[in-house]
C-alpha positions as CSV (number, residue, x, y, z in Angstrom):
1,M,96.5,114.6,190.6
2,S,94.7,111.5,191.8
3,R,94.1,108.7,189.5
4,P,90.3,109.1,189.2
5,M,90.8,112.8,188.4
6,L,93.3,111.9,185.7
7,L,90.9,109.4,184.2
8,V,88.0,111.9,184.2
9,F,90.3,114.5,182.5
10,L,91.4,112.0,179.8
11,L,87.8,111.0,179.3
12,L,86.8,114.7,178.8
13,I,89.6,115.2,176.4
14,L,88.6,112.1,174.4
15,I,84.9,113.3,174.3
16,I,85.9,116.8,173.2
17,T,88.2,115.6,170.4
18,S,85.7,113.0,169.2
19,Q,83.0,115.8,168.9
20,F,85.4,117.9,166.8
21,E,85.9,114.9,164.5
22,W,82.2,114.4,164.2
23,K,81.6,118.1,163.4
24,Q,84.2,118.0,160.7
25,Q,82.7,114.9,159.2
26,L,79.2,116.4,159.3
27,G,80.6,119.6,157.8
28,T,82.1,117.7,154.8
29,D,78.8,115.7,154.5
30,V,76.8,119.0,154.5
31,E,79.2,120.5,151.9
32,S,79.0,117.5,149.6
33,P,75.4,118.0,148.7
34,N,76.0,121.7,148.0
35,V,78.9,120.8,145.7
36,S,76.8,118.2,143.9
37,Q,73.9,120.6,143.6
38,K,76.2,123.3,142.1
39,Q,77.5,120.7,139.7
40,Q,74.0,119.8,138.7
41,Q,73.1,123.4,138.2
42,I,76.2,123.9,136.1
43,S,75.4,120.9,133.9
44,K,71.8,122.1,133.5
45,R,73.1,125.5,132.3
46,E,75.5,123.8,130.0
47,E,72.7,121.7,128.5
48,A,70.5,124.8,128.1
49,V,73.3,126.7,126.3
50,K,73.9,123.7,124.0
51,E,70.2,123.5,123.2
52,K,70.2,127.3,122.3
53,I,73.3,126.8,120.1
54,I,71.7,123.9,118.3
55,L,68.4,125.8,117.8
56,S,70.3,128.8,116.4
57,Q,72.3,126.6,114.1
58,E,69.1,124.9,112.8
59,K,67.5,128.3,112.2
60,N,70.7,129.4,110.3
61,I,70.5,126.2,108.2
62,Q,66.9,126.9,107.4
63,K,67.7,130.5,106.3
64,L,70.5,129.2,104.1
65,N,68.3,126.6,102.5
66,E,65.7,129.3,101.8
67,L,68.4,131.5,100.3
68,V,69.6,128.7,98.1
69,R,66.0,128.0,96.9
70,S,65.6,131.7,96.1
71,L,68.9,131.9,94.2
72,R,68.0,128.8,92.2
73,E,64.6,130.3,91.3
74,Q,66.4,133.5,90.2
75,L,68.8,131.5,88.2
76,R,66.0,129.7,86.4
77,Q,64.3,133.0,85.6
78,C,67.5,134.4,84.3
79,T,68.2,131.4,82.1
80,S,64.7,131.4,80.7
81,S,64.9,135.1,80.1
82,N,68.2,134.6,78.3
83,D,66.8,131.8,76.2
84,S,63.8,133.9,75.1
85,T,66.1,136.9,74.5
86,N,68.5,134.7,72.4
87,G,65.5,133.3,70.6
88,N,64.3,136.9,69.8
89,L,67.8,137.9,68.7
90,N,68.0,134.8,66.5
91,S,64.7,135.5,64.9
92,L,65.7,139.1,64.3
93,G,69.0,137.9,62.8
94,D,67.1,135.6,60.5
95,A,64.8,138.4,59.5
96,L,67.8,140.6,58.7
97,I,69.4,137.9,56.7
98,D,66.1,137.4,54.8
99,L,66.0,141.2,54.1
100,D,69.6,141.1,52.9
101,R,68.8,138.3,50.5
102,R,65.8,140.0,49.0
103,P,66.4,142.0,46.0
104,I,66.3,145.7,46.5
105,L,63.5,147.3,44.6
106,E,64.6,150.4,42.8
107,D,62.2,153.2,42.0
């Protein structure tokens, strides 16, 4: 081969290999935004799931608080009912004691 032909051949090889390198660099640059977009979508989904979990936990806490209030009210009603029942029993007991103390009238 002549010297100019060899130089042209080497120049062509250089151009072809440099284009392959550029395409590879462009390919990785194009893939990088896709990867970052996917990561952003994943992080958005994670945030949405976290928000749903927090909302459901808040709802559960509210329900538990309502149940506690209801149970406290029921307990107040039971204790007041017990107090009035005990008061009635005490007055009945006092009445029976009074009856026992009274002299029995004989016919």
